[in-house]
N, C-alpha and C positions, 0 to 999 in steps of 0.2 A: 259237068260241074259237080264238085264234091259238096254235099250237104251234110253238115255235122249235126247230130242229134245227141243230146246229153241227158242222162238221168241226173237228178240232183243229189239226193241223199245217198251217201256212201260211194258216190262217183265224183261229183264236183267237190263235195265237202264230205269228209269222213268224221263220223261221231265215235269217239272211243267209247266202248261199252254200250253202243247203240242208244245212247241217251242224247236227245236234242236239248241243248242248253243255249238258248238264244243269246244270253248275256255274254257268253264266251266266244261268240262268232265275231271275227274281226275282218277288216279290209284286207284283201289279198292282192297286193299290187302286182306281184309276179304273175299270178294267174290272169289277171286283167290284161296285162301286157301281152301274154302269150295268146289269149283268145282274140284280142283286138288286132293282132298281127296275122291272124288266119284270113286269107282272102277267099273265104267261103261263107255262105249263110250258116248261122248257128241257131239252134233251137233247144229249149228245155222241154223234155217229155217226162213228166213225173206222175206217180200215183199219189203224191202229196197234194194238198189243197193249193189253190192259186195263192191264197194268203200266206201259206207257209213258204211257198217258192219265192214270192215277192219279198217277204221279210228276210230270208236268207240272202238273196241276191242283193238287196239293199244294204245289208250289214257288211257284205263282202265287197261292195261297190262294183258289182258285176251286172247290174240291171241293163246297162246300155251295151253290154257285150253280146246280147242275144236278140235275134230278130223277132221272136215270138215265144210265148210260154204256153205249153199244153199241160194242164193239170187235171186231176180226176174230177173236179167240179166244173170244168170247161169243155170236156169231151164226153161223149155218150158211154164210153166203155173204159175199163182200166186194163193195164198190162197184166198178164200176158195175152189177153183176149186178142185174137187176130183182127177183130173189128176195130179195136182201139188203134192198133198199128196202122191199119189201112186208112182209118179216118185221118190220122196225123199225116201220113204220106200224101193222100189225095188233097188234103187241105193245103199242104205246102206246094204241091205241084200245080194245082189249078188256081190257087189264090195268089201265089207269089211268083212262080216261074214259068207257068205253062208247061205242058208236057214236053219233055225232052228225053229221048232214049239214053242220052249220055249222062243223065243225072245219076250220081252214085250216093246212096245214103250210107253214112258211116255212123254207127250207133255205139255210144259209150255207155256201159251199163254194168252194175255190180251183180245182178241177179241172172243166173244161168237160164232159168226158165224163160225170162224175157228175151234173152239173146237167141235162144232156140227158135222162138216165134219169128224174130226179126230175120234170122238166117234163112228160114223156110220161105221168106218173102223177098229174098234177094238182097238184103242189106249186108254190108260189111259189118262184122261184129267185133267189138273191142271190150274185153272183159277187164274191169278194174276191180282188183281184189288184193288187199294188203298181205294176206297170208299165203295165197297160192296164186302164183302168176306165171305158171307154165301152161302152155296150151294142152299138153297131155292128151287125154283121150276124148276131149269134147270136140267132136267134129264140127260143131256149129260155132266154135270160137275161132275167129280168124287171127286175132292178135290178143295178147294179154299182158298187162302191166300192173305193178303194185300200186300205182297212183296215177292221177290225171296228168300230173306234170311230166312224168316219164313217157306216158302215152303220147301226149301232144308233141313233146320234144322229138321223140324217135319216129313219129309218124309224119312229121311235117313234109318230108320229101318223098313219101311213098306215092307212087302213081297207081290209081285204082282203075283207070280205064285207058 
């Protein structure tokens, strides 16, 4: 089973100039439709606070698109610490799906350091970055796209196992 794990900031939502302006965040019907049509479990894994994640998802009307939210104040470590990644992975496996060797974790993230940790632990890595979206020399990046829409559209038919 594919298990999709998404970072929030600069992956699900992009902030021009790196500034979070909550009043400018709007409902995203297209992204909601795409996410809800994925026949896989979906999680948010963010270094932002739980309140930040909930507010963004509420404003975008995406709260019901995800099975669970992992944020820096709900898990014992932050990305890129490997203990953070293993906590999330084990929580998903043992709490929600039981252990299954065929589970494939697909991680959508904008930060290369976080992708490197994920790749070292067997996750499929998807780099979301608006200015550089070629795999190039990053051996720990499996796929790269300029935004989440392109990533989900182009990856929907990829078989990971």
